[in-house]
N, C-alpha and C positions, 0 to 999 in steps of 0.2 A: 515122636520124641522117645529116645531110649530110656527105659526105666532107670538104668544105671546112671544116665546123664542127669536125670532128675535128682539124683543123689550126689552128683558132683556138680560141676559147673560147665557151661557151654559158651560158645561164641567169643569173639575177641574182647567184647566188653566184660564178659565174665572172667576172662583171663586177667584183665586189669584188676578186677575185684579180688581175684585169687592172689595176685601179687600184694595187694593191700592187706589181705588176710595174713599172708606170711609176715609182712612187716608190722602189722598192727592189729591183726585178728578182728574181723567184723563181718557184718552181713548187710543186705539191702532189702528193704521192703517197699510196699506201694505207698502212694500218697493220696491224700484227699485234696479237693480243690476249693479251699476257702482262703480268704485273704484277711490277715490281721491288719487292723487299722490303727495301730498304736506306735508311738515313738519307742525306740529300743535303746536302753541305757548302756552305760559303759560295762564292759564284760558281757557284751550282748549275746543273745541267742535269738534266732528267728526260726519259725516252723510254719508248715503249711496246714493251717486249720486246726492246730492243737497246741497245747502248752509244751514247750521244750522239756525234755527229761532232766537235763542237768541244770543245777542252780548257778547263780552268778559266781559263786566262790568254789566251784568244783575244781579238783586238783588233777584229775585224769579221767579218761573214759573208762567205764566199768570193764570193758573187754580187753584192756591192756594191763600189763604188770608195770606199775610206775617205777619199780625198782629193778627192772630187767637189766641184767649185766650187758655191757657193751663189748663188742669185739667179734672176731671170727669173720667168716665169709659165707655168703649164700650164692650158689651157682644154680642158674635156671636155664632151661632150653627154650628156644624160639624156632618155630618153623618158618623157613623162607630166607630172606636176606635183608640187608639195609644198606643204604648209601647216603644217609643224611642225618644230621643232628637237629634239623628244623622240623618239628611236628606240626607246624602251622601253615604249611603251603601245600599246593597240589603236586608240586614236582618232587619226585623221589620217594623213597621208602624210609621213613624216620625210624630210628633205633628204638627198641623196646625200653620202657622204664623212664623215658625222659619226662613225661608229664607228672608222674607220681613221685619221682625222686629229686628232680631238679627245680621244677617250676612250682610256685605257690600262688595262691589266690587270696582274695580279700577275706574269704571265709573258708572254714573247714567243715566237711560233713561229719556227722555222727552216724556211724554205720549200724548202730542198734536202734535207730529211729527211722520212721518212714521218710521224712524229708526235713531234717533240721540242720542248721548250720550255726557255727559259733565263730567268734572273731579270730582271725589269723593275722594277715597283714593289716587288717583294719581292726581297731579295738572299740569302735562305736559305729552304729548305724541308726539313721533316723528316717523312717518311712513317712512320707507326707500324709496328712490326714485324708487327702482325696485319693491316695494311692497312685498318684501320677509321677512321683519321683522318689528317689532314695539318696541320701547323703552318707558317705562313709568318711570316717576319720582314720587316717593311717597311723598305725602304732609307731610311736617315736623310737621304739627299740628295734624296729625291723631293719635288717641289713642284707645287702647282697653279699656274696661270698668274697668280694674284693674289699669289703669293709665300708663301702659307701651306703648312705641311708636310702631306704625305699621312700619315695616321695609321691605325692598326689600327681605330680607331673609325669612320673614313670607309669602310673596307672592310666592316665589319660593317653599317653603315647602308646601303650600296649593296646588299649581299646581302639584307638584310631587306626593303628597299623593292622589289627586283625579285622577291622571292618572295611579295609581298603581292598581294591581289586588284586593287590599283590598277595593277599592271604587266601587260604582255602575258602571257597564260597559257603561252607557250612556255617561260618561265624555270622555272615550277613543274614543267613536264613534263621539261625538260632536266636539272634538278637534283633530280629526285624522290627519288633515293637519298641525298640529304644530309639527315641528321637535324636538323642545326642548326649554328650557328656561335657561338663564344664568344671573348671577349677574354681572352688570357692576361696581357697587360700592355699598356702604351701602344704597344708596337712589335710585338707578336705576336698573331696570331689563329689559332684552331684550328677546322677544319671536321670535324665528326663524321659518319661515314657509317652508314647503316642496315644495309648489308651490304658485303661485299667486292665492289668493282666494278673491273674491270681498267683502266679509263681515267679514273675519276672524279677522281683526284688531278691529272690533266692538264686535265680539263674545267674544274674549279673555278678553275684558274689563269687561265682566260680571262675571269673575272668582270670586267666593266667597272666602274671605280671613279670616283665623282664626289664632290664636296665635300658633306659633311653640312650644313655651315653655310649653304650657299646654297639647300638644298632642304628642310631640316627644317621641319615645320609647314605646308607648302604642300600643295595638292591635286594630288598627283603625276599622277593620271589625266588631269587637265585642264591640266597644265603643258606648254604647247606652244610658246610663242613667246619664252620667256626662255631665253637660252643658259645651259647648265650651266657651272659652274666646274670645269674639267677640267685634267688634267696633260699632255695630249698636245702634239705639236709645233706644232699649229695651233689657232687659235681663230676663231670666226665673225667675219668682218669686216663683211659686209652680207648681209642676206636680203631679196631682192625676191621675195616669195612667188609661186610659180607660174612664175617666169621665170629668175632666176639666184640662185645661192648662192655667195658668195665667202669664201675662207679666207685668213688672213694668218699667215705663219710667225712663231712666237714667238721673238724674238731671244735671249731668255734661257732657252730651253728647258732644263730641268734635266738631261735625259738625252742631250744632243746628242753627248757624248763617251763614252757608255756602249757597251759592246761590241755589244749587240743593236740599237743605233740609229745608230752611227757610219756616215757615208757615205750616209744615207738622208734623205728629206724635205728635198730640196735647193731646191725652188722657193720663192721668196718668197711667191708667191700661187698658189692653186689655185682655179679658177672652174668651176662646173658650170652649163651653160646648158641650159635645159629646152625641149623641143620636143614638141608633141602629135602630130606626124606624122613617121614615119621618113624619108619621101621628102623632106620639107622640111628635115630635119636634114642629110641627105646633101648637098643643094644648098648649105646653109649652110656645111658643111665645105669643099666645093669653092671657096666664096667666101672661105675663110680665117677664118671666124668662130670656129673652134676647131681644136685641133691633131691630134687622133686620132679616127678614126671606126672603130668596132667593128662590123663587118658580120655580120648573122645571116640575111640574106635572099638566097636563091640566085639569084633573078631579078635583083636589083640587082647582085649580084656578077658575074653573067655578062654583063650588058648596060650597066650605068651607070657603070662605072669607066673612062671614056675621055675624051680631050680633051687639049689642049695641056699642061696642068699635069702630066698623067701621062706624056706623051711626053717632056717635057724634065726630068723628075725632081723637079719642085717638090713633087709628091705621090707618095709611094711606096706602091704596092699590093703587099701581100705576105701570103702564107699562112705562118703560124708553126706548125711542128710541135710537138706536145707529147705527153706521156704521162700526162696527167691523166684522171680520170673525165670523159667528155664529156657526162654528163647525158643528158637525153632530151627529145624533143618529142612531143606526142601529145594525145589527147583524154582528159580526166580525167572519169570518171563519179562522181557524188555518190552513193555507196552508202548514204548515210543515207536516201535516197529509196527507197521500196518498189519503184519501177519498175525499179531497177537491182540489187535485192538478190539475185536469182537468178543464179548464175554462168553458167547456160545463156544467159540474156539477154545478159550481157556478152560471152560468146564469139560470139554471133550478131552483135553490134555490131562486134566485131573482124573477123569474116569479111566484113562488108560494105565494109570499107575496101579499095579497090583501089589499093594502094601503087604497084604497077608502072606503072599508067596515070599516076598523079600524078607519079611520078618522071620519066617520059618527057616529059610534056606541060607540067608546071608547074615542076619543079625542075631542069630542064636536065641531068638525069642525074647530079646531084651528090650525091644522097642514098643512103645505105645504110640498111637497115632496122635499127632499134634493137631488140635482144632482151634488154636488161638495163638496170636503173637504174644500173648501174655499168659501162657500156660503155667500152671503151678503157682499162680498168684491170684489175689482177690480181684484183680483187674480183668481177669478172663471172663468173657461174656457167657451167659447160660440162659436157656429158655428164650422166651419172646421178649422184645423190648417193652418196658412198662415204666410208668412214673416219669421221672425227668428225662430218661433216655427216649421214651416214646414222644414226649413233648418236643425234644430236640429234632427228631426225625420227621414229625408230622408235616411240617411245611414242605417237605421234599418227597412226600409219599408218591406223587405221580411220577417222579424221576427215578424212584428206587424199585427194585424187584418186589413184587407183591408178596412173594414167599417170605420176605424178611418179616412181614407182619403176621404171617399165618402159621409158619412152621419153623421150629428151631433149626439152625444150620447143622448139618451132619456131613462129615467127609464121606466119600464113597467107600463102601465096604464090600469085600469079596473074600469069602471064607473057603472057597474051592474054585476049581477051574470053570465050573458051570456058571457060578455067579460072576466071575470075571468076564465070561463071554457075554452075559447080559449087559455088563458095564460097557463093553466094547461096542455092542449094538446101539446102546444109548448114545455113545460118543459119535458113532457114525451118523445117527439121526441129527444130532446137534450140528455136526459139520455140514450136513446137507442143507439144514435150515440156514446156515451161514454162507451158503453158496459154494461149498466144496463137495465135489463128487468124484468117485473113482472111475477113471477111464483107462483101460488097458493096464490095470493094476496100479495106476498112479493117481494120487489125490490131486485134483486140479480145480482151479476156479473157472469162472466164465471166460476169462481171458486166456485160458489154457496154460496158465502158469502153475508149476508144481508147488505143493506145500513142502518147502524145504528149509531146514535150519540146522545149525550146529550148536551143540551143548558144550560150553566152555568149562573146563575143570582145572583146578590148581594142584591136585594130587592124583597120582596114578591109582592110589588105593580106592578112589571113587569109581574107577572104570567098571569094576565088578558090580557096583550098585546101579550104574547107569545102563549097562548092557541089557538087562531084561526089560527095562522101561523102553529103551529104543526098539527092542524086538516087538513090543506091543504096538508102538507107534507105527512101525513099518507094516504091521498087519492092517492098519487103517489106511495104508497107501502113502504114508508120509515118507519123504526122503530126509532122514535124520542121521546125523553123525555126531561123534563126540571127539574132543581133542584136549589133551592135557598140555598146558603151557607153563612156562616159568612164572613163579609167584610175582615177580616184579611186573612182568608183562600183563599178568592177570589183573593186578591192582590198577595198572594204568588203563587197561581196557574198561574196567569197571568204572573208574573215575570219569571216563569220557563216554560211557554208555555204548561202548563199541562191542556189543555182544548180541 
């Protein structure tokens, strides 16, 4: 993980938080796994194992200016393309900003707390004493942008639709512990749980809600270019598919004075401009085509942020320190393919990556090796498992690598060519144990099939990073290639595990 990225934000999820930061300034931390077992009163707040920060009568979150002026325009860049206004289905590429600007949920997160939520579309929630259900009361003031009220029936319809085969499967996975939902009356909806889950009452509060009247009876899986009727602060103003997506602030937004919304969403217009090349988008930024550039490339960060506009302060170049999970960058192996099923093969592929050389020659020394999916956060593991973690693993000891219990995990290290040769020899031995040997310069298995695969890329800028890795893999006898494809095709192949 690059050090400069630990000071900015990475991954698509971080880009979404970055947008929220621009619109409402906040951060995200980790969460504890405890379950409150109390009813939650009107003006409710709920948190995961601690007391919420804000009292029932709070006026605005501390990280916003409640008296912020309204007006102006915010222009942002997006890499790739879009062809849909439906962020809930597998088909197509949904436009940026839809979830944050248009759709609302039963609750709103407080971004200066680990995992707390406060009433938004719902103004009351009651968690059952046994933790097996939660009931929400819909705020009587909640309105869709067409003026119609948000009802419990709309919430039920949204949940049922997103749990159906027509929606993206992630929702059925995410809410797998929810047995179902039922209307209590016109204003109340109850979600029943299959089992006690320490955070499910918080998770279901994030359910995006849309108007039943505007969607019912339509083919949801293929509903792509008709804007939903939503309750959020913005609505789609213009969609120039593949190029720009513009949002206009709803002047009569129902929650503009609600505690969880006051002082936020202040721009009259928000525009996302799409670019298919990050270098082109940087030059467009320098030319003033949009307002903020979010850099993730170490080479550009080291070399390309120069010129008169930077010298005289018209453009501000800044690293922003944060304490959020920094995410990870790396090569993802499709373990659905038999080629990568053996852990010894995956370890060999790991050993072949010469991170030290790449950091020196490609990343300008700005990267540090990532050793956790939760790096830069308190959730990152360290040392040997102990306490509750060890108790959780103990029943599966026979099925787990014994090294897990005896030595802390460490990523392969090579500080010079000699050490990398040692790593490659170790990789060769692992491949041999897994049944792969070099014959006539080609790594083959017992069936004489070559070890061959392709690395799929979405940006040409990554080719210079992949090339030295491929070189090392070929030294092991592998037949490896890489190919850059269109972002839409890349996403489609990812969704269908076709890589």
